[in-house]
VEXDREN-2710 file (C-alpha; in Angstrom, 1 decimal):
% VEXDREN-2710
k/r/px/py/pz
1/MET/95.0/96.4/90.0
2/LEU/93.7/98.0/93.2
3/ILE/92.2/101.1/91.6
4/HIS/90.4/98.8/89.1
5/ALA/89.0/96.9/92.1
6/ALA/87.4/100.0/93.5
7/THR/86.9/103.6/92.3
8/ALA/87.1/106.4/94.9
9/ALA/83.3/106.5/94.9
10/GLN/83.0/102.8/95.5
11/LEU/85.6/103.0/98.3
12/SER/83.5/105.7/99.9
13/THR/80.4/103.5/99.7
14/HIS/82.0/100.3/101.1
15/PHE/84.5/101.8/103.6
16/ASP/83.6/101.2/107.2
17/PRO/86.3/102.1/109.8
18/ALA/84.4/100.3/112.5
19/THR/85.1/97.0/110.9
20/VAL/88.7/97.2/112.2
21/ASN/87.3/96.6/115.7
22/ALA/86.4/93.1/114.7
23/LEU/90.0/92.2/114.0
24/TYR/91.0/91.8/117.7
25/PRO/89.1/92.3/121.0
26/ALA/89.2/95.6/122.7
27/TYR/91.2/96.0/125.9
28/GLU/88.0/96.3/127.8
29/ASN/86.8/92.9/126.5
30/ARG/88.3/91.0/129.4
31/LYS/86.4/87.8/128.6
32/ALA/88.3/87.6/125.2
33/TRP/91.7/88.5/126.6
34/ASP/91.2/86.1/129.6
35/SER/90.7/83.3/127.0
36/ILE/94.2/83.4/125.6
37/ALA/96.4/80.4/126.3
38/PRO/97.8/80.3/129.9
39/ALA/101.3/79.8/128.6
40/TYR/101.0/83.0/126.5
41/ARG/99.5/85.0/129.3
42/HIS/102.4/84.0/131.6
43/GLN/104.9/84.9/128.9
44/LEU/103.4/88.3/128.2
45/ILE/103.0/89.3/131.8
46/SER/106.6/88.1/132.7
47/GLN/108.0/90.2/129.8
48/GLY/106.0/93.2/130.9
49/GLU/107.3/92.9/134.4
50/GLU/110.8/93.0/133.1
51/ALA/110.0/96.4/131.6
52/LEU/108.3/97.9/134.8
53/ASP/111.7/99.4/135.9
54/TYR/113.0/100.2/132.4
55/LYS/114.7/103.5/132.1
56/TRP/113.5/105.3/129.0
57/GLN/116.4/106.1/126.7
58/VAL/117.2/109.5/125.1
59/VAL/118.7/109.2/121.6
60/PRO/121.6/111.7/121.7
61/ALA/122.9/113.6/118.7
62/SER/126.1/111.7/118.7
63/VAL/124.4/108.4/117.9
64/TYR/122.5/110.0/115.0
65/LEU/125.8/111.4/113.7
66/GLU/127.6/108.1/114.0
67/PHE/126.1/107.0/110.6
68/VAL/127.7/109.8/108.7
69/ARG/130.9/109.5/110.7
70/THR/131.6/105.8/110.5
71/GLY/128.7/104.2/108.6
72/GLU/127.4/102.5/111.7
73/ARG/123.6/102.6/111.9
74/TYR/122.6/100.2/114.6
75/VAL/124.1/102.2/117.5
76/MET/121.1/104.5/116.9
77/GLU/118.6/101.9/116.0
78/ASP/119.3/99.6/118.8
79/LEU/118.9/102.4/121.4
80/PHE/115.7/103.6/119.8
81/ASN/114.3/100.1/119.6
82/GLN/114.9/99.5/123.3
83/ASN/112.1/102.0/124.0
84/LEU/109.8/100.6/121.3
85/ASN/110.2/97.0/122.5
86/ALA/109.6/98.1/126.1
87/ILE/106.3/99.7/125.1
88/LYS/105.3/96.6/123.3
89/LYS/106.1/94.4/126.3
90/LEU/104.1/96.7/128.6
91/ALA/101.2/96.9/126.3
92/PHE/100.8/93.2/125.8
93/ALA/101.3/92.5/129.5
94/GLU/98.4/94.9/130.3
95/LEU/96.3/93.4/127.5
96/ALA/96.9/89.9/129.0
97/GLU/96.4/90.9/132.7
98/GLY/93.9/93.7/132.5
99/ARG/94.6/95.1/136.0
100/LYS/96.1/98.4/134.9
101/ARG/99.3/97.5/136.7
102/PHE/101.4/98.3/133.6
103/ILE/99.5/101.5/132.6
104/PRO/101.7/104.0/134.5
105/GLN/104.9/102.8/133.0
106/LEU/103.3/102.4/129.6
107/ILE/102.3/106.1/129.8
108/ASN/105.9/107.0/130.6
109/GLY/107.0/105.1/127.5
110/VAL/104.4/106.8/125.3
111/TRP/105.3/110.2/126.6
112/ALA/109.0/109.5/126.1
113/MET/108.3/108.5/122.4
114/CYS/106.3/111.7/122.0
115/GLU/109.2/113.7/123.3
116/ILE/111.9/112.2/121.2
117/THR/112.9/114.5/118.3
118/SER/112.3/112.1/115.5
119/TRP/110.9/108.6/114.8
120/SER/113.2/108.2/111.7
121/ILE/116.3/106.1/111.8
122/SER/119.8/107.6/111.2
123/ALA/120.3/105.6/108.0
124/SER/117.2/107.2/106.3
125/ILE/117.4/110.7/107.6
126/GLY/119.2/111.6/104.3
127/LEU/115.7/111.7/102.7
128/GLN/115.1/115.1/104.4
129/LYS/116.0/118.2/102.4
130/LYS/118.9/119.1/104.8
131/GLY/120.5/115.7/104.2
132/ALA/121.9/113.0/106.5
133/GLY/123.1/113.6/110.0
134/LEU/120.7/115.0/112.5
135/PRO/116.9/114.9/112.1
136/ASP/115.2/118.2/111.1
137/VAL/112.3/118.6/113.5
138/GLU/110.6/120.9/110.9
139/GLU/110.5/118.2/108.2
140/PRO/109.2/114.8/109.5
141/ILE/109.9/112.2/106.8
142/VAL/108.0/109.0/106.0
143/GLU/110.5/106.2/106.0
144/LEU/110.7/102.7/107.5
145/GLY/111.7/103.7/111.1
146/ALA/108.9/106.3/111.3
147/GLY/106.4/103.9/109.8
148/ILE/107.3/101.0/112.1
149/THR/107.0/103.3/115.1
150/ALA/103.8/105.0/114.0
151/ASN/102.3/101.5/113.5
152/ALA/103.2/100.4/117.0
153/MET/102.0/103.7/118.5
154/ALA/98.7/103.5/116.6
155/TRP/97.9/100.1/118.1
156/THR/98.8/101.4/121.5
157/TYR/96.5/104.4/121.0
158/HIS/93.7/102.1/119.7
159/PHE/93.8/99.7/122.7
160/PHE/94.5/102.2/125.5
161/LYS/93.1/105.6/124.7
162/LYS/90.3/105.2/127.1
163/ALA/92.6/103.9/129.9
164/PHE/95.0/106.8/129.2
165/ALA/92.1/109.3/129.4
166/GLU/91.2/108.0/132.9
167/VAL/94.7/109.2/134.0
168/ASN/94.8/112.4/132.0
169/PRO/93.0/113.2/128.7
170/LEU/96.2/114.9/127.3
171/ILE/98.0/111.6/127.0
172/ALA/95.9/110.1/124.2
173/SER/95.5/113.4/122.5
174/ARG/99.3/114.0/122.5
175/LEU/99.9/110.5/121.1
176/LYS/97.4/111.1/118.3
177/LEU/98.9/114.5/117.6
178/GLU/102.4/113.0/117.2
179/ILE/101.3/110.1/115.0
180/THR/99.5/112.7/112.8
181/ARG/102.4/115.2/112.8
182/ARG/105.2/112.8/112.3
183/PHE/103.6/110.3/109.9
184/LEU/100.1/111.0/108.6
185/THR/100.5/114.6/107.6
186/PRO/103.6/114.1/105.5
187/TYR/101.9/111.0/104.0
188/TYR/98.9/113.1/103.0
189/THR/100.7/116.1/101.7
190/ARG/103.8/114.7/99.9
191/ASN/104.1/112.6/96.7
192/ASP/107.9/113.0/96.3
193/PHE/109.1/110.2/98.5
194/TRP/110.7/107.7/96.1
195/TRP/109.1/104.7/97.6
196/MET/105.6/106.0/96.9
197/ALA/106.3/105.7/93.1
198/LEU/103.7/108.4/92.4
199/ASP/106.0/110.8/90.6
200/GLY/105.5/109.1/87.2
201/ARG/109.1/108.1/86.8
202/PRO/110.1/104.5/86.0
203/ARG/111.8/103.2/89.1
204/MET/112.5/100.1/91.2
205/VAL/109.6/99.6/93.7
206/ASN/110.5/97.4/96.7
207/ASN/109.4/96.5/100.2
208/TRP/109.5/100.1/101.4
209/ASN/106.4/100.8/99.3
210/VAL/104.0/98.2/100.7
211/TRP/105.5/98.2/104.2
212/LEU/105.0/102.0/104.6
213/ASN/101.6/101.9/102.9
214/TYR/100.5/99.2/105.3
215/ASN/101.7/101.3/108.2
216/ALA/99.8/104.3/106.8
217/LEU/96.6/102.2/106.3
218/THR/96.9/101.0/109.9
219/CYS/97.2/104.6/111.2
220/LEU/94.4/105.7/109.0
221/LEU/92.1/103.1/110.5
222/LEU/93.2/103.3/114.1
223/VAL/94.0/107.0/114.6
224/GLU/92.5/109.2/111.9
225/ASP/88.9/110.2/112.7
226/ASP/88.2/112.5/109.7
227/ARG/86.4/110.3/107.2
228/GLN/87.4/112.3/104.2
229/LYS/91.1/112.2/105.2
230/GLN/90.7/108.5/105.7
231/LEU/89.2/108.0/102.3
232/ASP/91.7/110.2/100.5
233/GLY/94.6/108.5/102.4
234/ILE/93.4/105.0/101.7
235/TYR/92.9/105.7/98.0
236/LYS/96.3/107.2/97.8
237/SER/97.7/104.1/99.4
238/MET/95.9/102.0/96.8
239/ARG/97.4/104.0/94.0
240/SER/100.9/103.6/95.5
241/VAL/100.6/99.9/96.3
242/ASP/99.5/99.3/92.7
243/GLN/103.0/100.4/91.7
244/PHE/104.4/97.7/94.0
245/ILE/102.1/95.1/92.5
246/ASN/102.9/96.3/88.9
247/TYR/106.6/96.0/89.5
248/TYR/106.3/92.4/90.6
249/LYS/106.9/89.9/87.9
250/ASN/104.1/87.4/87.0
251/ASP/106.0/84.5/88.5
252/GLY/105.6/86.1/92.0
253/ALA/109.3/85.7/93.0
254/CYS/110.7/88.1/95.5
255/GLU/113.8/89.5/93.9
256/GLU/114.8/90.9/97.3
257/GLY/115.1/87.3/98.6
258/PRO/113.1/85.3/101.1
259/ALA/114.4/87.3/104.1
260/TYR/112.5/90.3/102.6
261/TRP/109.5/88.3/101.6
262/SER/107.8/89.0/104.9
263/HIS/108.3/92.7/104.3
264/ALA/107.5/92.6/100.6
265/GLY/105.1/89.9/99.4
266/GLY/104.1/89.0/102.9
267/MET/103.5/92.7/103.8
268/LEU/101.3/92.8/100.7
269/TYR/99.1/90.2/102.5
270/ASN/99.0/92.4/105.6
271/TYR/97.9/95.4/103.5
272/LEU/95.4/93.6/101.3
273/ALA/93.8/91.7/104.3
274/LEU/93.4/95.0/106.2
275/LEU/91.9/96.8/103.2
276/LYS/89.6/93.9/102.6
277/GLN/88.5/94.1/106.2
278/ALA/88.0/97.9/106.0
279/THR/85.8/97.6/102.9
280/GLY/83.6/94.7/104.1
281/GLY/85.3/92.3/101.6
282/PHE/84.6/94.6/98.6
283/VAL/88.3/95.1/97.7
284/ASN/89.6/91.6/97.5
285/LEU/92.6/90.6/95.4
286/PHE/93.2/87.2/96.9
287/ASP/91.7/85.4/93.8
288/SER/94.5/87.0/91.6
289/THR/97.0/84.6/90.0
290/LEU/99.8/87.1/90.7
291/ILE/98.9/87.5/94.4
292/ARG/98.8/83.7/94.6
293/ASN/102.2/83.4/93.0
294/ILE/103.6/86.1/95.4
295/GLY/102.3/84.1/98.4
296/SER/103.5/80.7/97.2
297/TYR/107.1/82.0/96.5
298/ILE/108.0/81.4/100.2
299/CYS/107.2/77.7/99.7
300/LYS/109.4/77.6/96.5
301/ALA/112.2/79.2/98.4
302/TYR/112.2/76.7/101.2
303/ILE/115.1/74.1/101.3
304/ASP/115.0/72.3/104.6
305/SER/115.2/72.9/108.4
306/ASN/115.7/76.6/108.6
307/TYR/117.5/76.9/105.3
308/TYR/116.0/79.1/102.5
309/LEU/117.1/80.0/99.0
310/ASN/119.0/83.2/99.8
311/TYR/119.7/85.1/96.6
312/ALA/120.1/88.9/97.1
313/ASP/120.3/90.4/100.6
314/ALA/119.1/87.4/102.5
315/SER/120.4/85.1/105.2
316/ALA/120.6/81.4/104.4
317/ARG/119.0/80.6/107.7
318/LEU/115.7/82.2/108.5
319/ARG/112.9/82.0/111.1
320/GLY/109.8/81.8/109.0
321/ASP/106.8/83.9/110.1
322/VAL/104.3/81.2/111.1
323/GLY/101.2/83.3/111.3
324/LEU/101.9/85.3/108.2
325/ILE/102.5/82.2/106.0
326/TYR/99.5/80.4/107.4
327/GLN/97.0/83.3/107.1
328/PHE/98.3/84.3/103.7
329/GLY/97.8/80.7/102.6
330/LYS/94.3/80.6/104.2
331/ALA/93.3/83.8/102.2
332/LEU/94.6/82.2/99.0
333/GLN/93.1/78.7/99.9
334/ASP/96.6/77.4/99.3
335/LYS/97.1/74.2/101.3
336/SER/100.8/74.1/100.8
337/MET/101.2/77.4/102.5
338/THR/98.8/76.6/105.4
339/SER/100.6/73.3/105.9
340/PHE/103.9/75.0/105.8
341/GLY/102.8/77.6/108.5
342/ALA/101.5/74.7/110.7
343/TYR/104.9/72.9/110.2
344/LEU/106.8/76.0/111.2
345/ALA/104.6/76.4/114.2
346/ARG/105.7/73.0/115.5
347/GLN/109.3/73.6/114.5
348/GLN/109.3/76.8/116.5
349/HIS/107.3/75.4/119.4
350/LEU/104.5/77.8/119.1
351/ALA/102.4/75.8/121.6
352/ASP/104.9/76.8/124.3
353/SER/105.6/80.4/123.6
354/LEU/105.0/83.3/121.2
355/PRO/107.8/84.4/118.9
356/ALA/109.4/87.9/119.2
357/ASP/107.3/89.9/116.8
358/THR/105.8/93.1/115.7
359/TYR/102.7/94.5/117.4
360/TYR/100.5/93.2/114.6
361/GLY/102.4/89.9/114.3
362/MET/102.0/89.3/118.0
363/LEU/98.2/89.9/117.8
364/ARG/98.0/87.5/114.8
365/HIS/99.8/84.8/116.6
366/LEU/97.8/85.3/119.9
367/PHE/94.5/84.8/118.2
368/SER/95.3/82.2/115.5
369/ALA/97.8/79.9/117.3
370/GLY/95.2/77.3/118.2
371/GLU/93.9/77.0/114.7
372/ILE/97.5/76.8/113.3
373/LEU/98.6/74.2/115.7
374/ALA/95.5/72.1/114.9
375/ALA/96.1/72.3/111.1
376/THR/97.8/69.7/109.0
377/ALA/101.6/70.2/109.1
378/GLN/103.8/69.6/106.1
379/PRO/107.0/71.2/104.8
380/PRO/106.9/72.3/101.2
381/TYR/109.5/70.0/99.7
382/LEU/108.6/70.8/96.1
383/ARG/110.1/68.6/93.4
384/ASP/110.5/71.6/91.0
385/ALA/109.8/75.2/90.7
386/TRP/110.5/77.5/87.8
387/MET/110.0/81.3/88.0
388/PRO/110.8/82.4/84.4
389/GLU/110.5/86.2/84.6
390/THR/112.9/86.4/87.6
391/GLY/115.0/83.5/86.3
392/ILE/115.0/81.2/89.4
393/ALA/115.0/77.5/89.0
394/VAL/114.6/74.9/91.8
395/ALA/114.7/71.2/91.7
396/ARG/115.3/68.3/94.1
397/ASP/115.6/64.5/93.8
398/GLU/112.1/63.8/95.0
399/ALA/109.0/65.8/96.2
400/GLY/108.1/65.5/99.9
401/THR/111.6/64.8/101.2
402/ALA/114.9/66.7/101.8
403/LYS/116.9/63.5/101.1
404/GLY/119.2/63.6/98.2
405/PHE/120.2/66.5/95.9
406/TYR/118.6/69.9/95.9
407/PHE/119.8/72.7/93.6
408/SER/118.7/76.1/92.5
409/ALA/120.0/78.4/89.8
410/LEU/119.6/82.1/89.1
411/ALA/119.5/83.9/85.7
412/GLY/118.1/87.5/85.9
413/HIS/120.2/90.6/85.8
414/ASN/122.4/92.7/88.0
415/ASP/120.1/95.6/88.8
416/GLU/117.5/93.9/91.0
417/SER/116.4/95.2/94.3
418/HIS/119.1/94.4/96.9
419/ASN/121.1/93.1/94.0
420/HIS/124.3/91.0/94.1
421/ASN/126.4/90.5/91.0
422/ASP/125.5/86.9/90.7
423/VAL/124.0/86.1/87.3
424/GLY/124.3/82.3/86.7
425/THR/125.0/81.4/90.3
426/CYS/123.7/78.3/92.0
427/VAL/123.3/76.6/95.4
428/LEU/123.6/72.9/96.1
429/PHE/122.4/70.9/99.1
430/TYR/122.5/67.2/99.8
431/ASN/120.4/65.6/102.5
432/GLY/119.4/69.0/103.7
433/GLN/123.1/70.2/104.1
434/PRO/124.7/73.1/102.3
435/ILE/127.5/72.2/99.8
436/LEU/127.6/75.2/97.4
437/ILE/126.3/78.3/99.0
438/ASP/125.2/81.8/98.5
439/VAL/127.0/83.6/101.3
440/GLY/124.3/86.3/101.8
441/ASN/125.0/89.8/103.1
442/GLU/126.7/91.3/106.0
443/THR/125.1/93.6/108.6
444/TYR/124.0/96.8/106.8
445/ASN/126.1/100.0/107.1
446/ARG/126.5/103.2/105.1
447/GLN/128.3/101.4/102.3
448/THR/125.5/98.9/101.7
449/PHE/123.2/101.3/99.8
450/SER/125.7/103.6/98.4
451/ALA/128.0/103.9/95.4
452/GLU/130.4/101.7/97.4
453/ARG/128.0/98.7/97.5
454/TYR/130.0/96.6/95.1
455/SER/133.2/97.0/97.0
456/ILE/131.7/94.8/99.7
457/TRP/132.9/91.2/99.1
458/THR/129.5/89.5/99.6
459/MET/128.1/91.6/96.7
460/ARG/130.8/90.8/94.2
461/SER/130.6/88.0/91.7
462/ALA/134.1/86.8/92.8
463/TYR/132.4/85.4/95.9
464/HIS/129.5/83.8/94.1
465/ASN/129.4/80.5/92.2
466/VAL/130.2/82.0/88.8
467/PRO/133.4/82.4/86.6
468/LEU/136.0/85.1/86.8
469/ILE/136.7/85.7/83.1
470/ASN/140.1/87.0/82.0
471/GLY/140.4/88.4/85.6
472/VAL/137.2/90.4/85.2
473/GLU/134.1/90.1/87.5
474/GLN/130.5/90.7/86.6
475/LYS/129.2/94.3/86.5
476/GLU/126.2/95.9/88.2
477/GLY/123.4/97.2/85.9
478/LYS/120.3/95.9/84.2
479/ARG/122.1/95.3/80.9
480/PHE/124.4/92.8/82.6
481/ALA/122.0/89.9/82.3
482/ALA/121.6/86.3/81.4
483/THR/120.3/85.4/77.9
484/ALA/119.0/82.2/76.3
485/VAL/117.7/80.9/79.6
486/GLN/116.1/77.5/79.7
487/PHE/114.8/75.2/82.4
488/HIS/113.5/71.6/81.8
489/SER/112.3/69.1/84.2
490/SER/111.1/65.5/84.1
491/ALA/110.7/62.5/86.4
492/THR/114.4/61.6/86.0
493/GLN/116.2/64.9/85.5
494/ALA/116.1/68.7/85.7
495/SER/118.4/71.1/83.8
496/PHE/119.0/74.8/83.7
497/THR/121.0/76.6/81.1
498/ALA/121.9/80.3/80.6
499/ASP/124.4/82.3/78.6
500/ILE/126.0/84.6/81.2
501/ALA/128.5/86.4/78.9
502/ALA/126.4/89.6/78.9
503/ALA/126.7/89.8/82.7
504/TYR/130.4/90.8/82.2
505/PRO/131.8/94.1/80.9
506/GLU/133.6/94.4/77.6
507/ALA/137.0/94.0/79.4
508/ALA/136.2/90.3/80.0
509/ALA/136.5/89.7/76.3
510/VAL/133.9/86.9/76.3
511/LYS/131.6/86.1/73.4
512/LYS/129.7/83.2/75.0
513/TRP/129.6/81.5/78.3
514/LYS/127.0/78.9/78.6
515/ARG/126.6/77.8/82.2
516/SER/124.5/74.6/82.7
517/TYR/123.3/72.7/85.7
518/GLU/121.9/69.2/85.4
519/LEU/120.4/67.1/88.1
520/LYS/120.0/63.4/87.4
521/ARG/117.6/62.5/90.2
522/LYS/119.0/60.3/92.9
523/LYS/122.3/60.0/90.9
524/SER/124.4/63.1/90.3
525/PHE/124.6/66.8/89.8
526/LEU/126.6/68.3/86.9
527/ILE/128.0/71.8/86.4
528/SER/129.2/72.4/82.8
529/ASP/130.6/75.4/81.0
530/GLN/130.9/76.0/77.3
531/TYR/132.7/79.2/76.5
532/SER/134.0/81.2/73.6
533/LEU/136.4/84.1/74.4
534/ILE/137.9/86.8/72.2
535/THR/141.2/86.4/74.0
536/ASN/142.4/84.3/76.9
537/ASN/145.0/85.9/79.2
538/GLY/145.2/82.9/81.5
539/LYS/143.3/84.5/84.3
540/THR/140.0/82.7/83.9
541/GLU/138.7/80.8/87.0
542/LEU/135.6/79.0/88.2
543/HIS/134.7/80.1/91.7
544/PHE/132.5/78.3/94.2
545/MET/131.7/79.1/97.8
546/THR/131.2/76.4/100.4
547/SER/130.7/76.0/104.1
548/ALA/131.6/72.3/103.9
549/GLN/135.1/71.0/104.6
550/VAL/136.9/70.4/101.3
551/GLN/139.6/67.8/100.9
552/VAL/141.8/67.1/97.9
553/VAL/141.5/63.3/97.7
554/LYS/143.7/63.1/94.6
555/ASP/144.1/64.9/91.3
556/GLY/140.7/65.2/89.8
557/LEU/138.8/64.5/93.0
558/LEU/137.6/66.8/95.8
559/ARG/135.5/65.7/98.7
560/PHE/133.0/68.0/100.4
561/THR/132.0/67.0/104.0
562/ILE/129.5/68.5/106.4
563/GLY/128.2/66.5/109.3
564/GLU/127.3/63.0/108.0
565/VAL/127.0/64.3/104.4
566/SER/129.9/63.6/102.0
567/LEU/129.9/64.5/98.3
568/ASP/132.7/64.0/95.8
569/MET/133.4/66.3/92.9
570/THR/135.3/65.0/89.9
571/TYR/137.1/67.3/87.5
572/SER/139.7/67.2/84.8
573/PRO/143.2/67.8/86.3
574/LYS/144.4/68.6/82.8
575/LEU/142.1/71.6/82.7
576/PHE/142.3/73.0/86.2
577/GLN/144.7/74.0/88.9
578/VAL/142.8/73.9/92.3
579/LYS/143.1/76.4/95.1
580/LEU/141.3/76.3/98.4
581/GLU/141.1/79.8/99.9
582/PRO/139.8/80.2/103.4
583/VAL/137.5/83.2/103.9
584/GLU/137.0/84.5/107.4
585/VAL/133.5/85.2/108.5
586/ASN/133.4/87.8/111.3
587/ASP/130.1/89.6/110.7
588/LYS/127.5/88.8/113.3
589/LYS/124.7/88.4/110.7
590/LEU/126.7/86.0/108.5
591/LEU/127.7/84.0/111.6
592/GLN/124.1/83.2/112.1
593/SER/124.2/81.1/108.9
594/TRP/127.9/80.0/108.5
595/PRO/130.9/78.9/110.5
596/PRO/133.8/81.4/111.2
597/VAL/135.7/80.2/108.2
598/ILE/134.2/79.2/104.8
599/THR/136.1/78.3/101.7
600/ARG/136.3/79.7/98.2
601/LEU/137.1/76.9/95.8
602/VAL/139.1/78.3/92.8
603/LEU/139.5/76.2/89.7
604/GLN/141.9/78.1/87.4
605/LEU/141.9/77.1/83.7
606/THR/145.4/76.2/82.8
607/ASN/145.2/76.6/79.1
608/THR/145.0/79.7/77.0
609/GLN/142.5/78.4/74.4
610/THR/139.7/80.7/73.5
611/GLU/137.1/78.0/73.3
612/GLY/136.5/75.1/75.5
613/ASN/134.2/72.9/77.7
614/THR/134.4/72.0/81.3
615/GLU/132.5/69.6/83.6
616/LEU/132.3/69.2/87.3
617/LEU/130.4/66.1/88.5
618/PHE/129.0/65.7/92.1
619/ARG/128.1/62.3/93.4
620/PRO/127.7/60.8/96.9
621/SER/131.0/59.7/98.2
622/LYS/132.0/56.1/97.9
623/GLN/134.9/54.3/99.6
624/PRO/137.6/53.5/98.7
625/TYR/139.1/55.5/95.8
END
């Protein structure tokens, strides 16, 4: 798509690196910086003052090695990021104040980052030829840690190279040298990093691609001063990002989940907007239907409050990126996105303070907050959404409100990016409160992206809202997929159906398992299963995860209660034996979304018939029974 928008010759004609200077005012433009909101200035200066006495951290060998020893990655990342965050605080404090009070400590931080052995994180060092463990100083690798750091350091170089030169000309030149050595040179010279997708092999292409190419584009525009290297690097990034765009399905859904949208589909906006700026508007993909769908996905994934549809590696509760959603919507002329961004701005009290953010995110919020806060604000309570290629269905009782039922269902396959084995699962909310949930994922460690991934409980189908068939769980792999998927919607109902039998290995001995969800708007929600088994060993169960309190009211009736919301589920006591299994939640990431104990509801089929039908009906609770 991108290389069809501009040839290398056309890029050379229209590329103007000076246009990047129009994005944000230079440090020396004190009139512009003095015009930022007083509350923001006070916030930025106060945060910078906190970093004036910061002691710059050394990342010792032992914390790099912790990843291979125990699987713990954040002991290294947290220490490294303390330095990076201090640099950001000092830089923005100086931009806001302009008195050069923060420059000496900022220089100390820049020098410390230049002295550190590697900008790569311990979890990704395995990309180097010598493998995981300690970084090889002779082989800088281009991965997310290096990319994020290079981006921040490039903005620091851009804003302060003149101020640094007044102290000593070696500071800026050293910083440029390290950005080039650690990031740009391997970016220029290597095509074998898997995320580039330039080796001609069919492969999964995920957020790494566009995130790192955006970081590269930023460095090319802010640091590189050789025009031919800029042009070659930009065109290479276009070829690489094309692979990311091509991998996306036409429905625009982010198979990595909404938590990754800001680093995947949302990062695509960052890349495309910067490329458009650098080419004077010549390369412009914002009129593409696919790009529009990629942007609007975040509205389709919104449930209520800070709850989002969290299939794959995603938390159920997220803090949406105000400026990104608004500006992406503005580029697409999508009013639902701009209204959503404005709504989130009010929800997050943007008028009072800036959110913790990346360098470029902070700049975006600083200079667009006024416009966002003045815009029409409206949450995207869509009545329905259907993303057929990814197999995600969404429906609620009524557009424009969180009241009543909301459900989503997932078809797809078990080899998606950040995959969980969850073909056929669902989530169910009522009045904005979670009833049936997708647990999400725990804090990443060495197991997460290894052959041990599906030993982690949150990745297994046994802890999703799908059946356990003859004691057998779903299997990972692209062939383990839903078939015969359908979604229908009208003013009075919405229904989703999929045969999920193929998501299970042969040991499950299942010929057909038709899972259906039916919403009768403002009335009820029905989960039904029609199955045909080769054999039935008596170990078939329906599993459902919930964060609500579950009460057995009587045989055939369960009550789910959360806050003021109460839903009843009726079932046939002749077909099922009910078990309520407490599941302890002790991971810090999961605890941001769920209470310390959630429940797995297990409905065990009591018969050994090989064919059958079951129904579970949810309705608002009524007293008495």
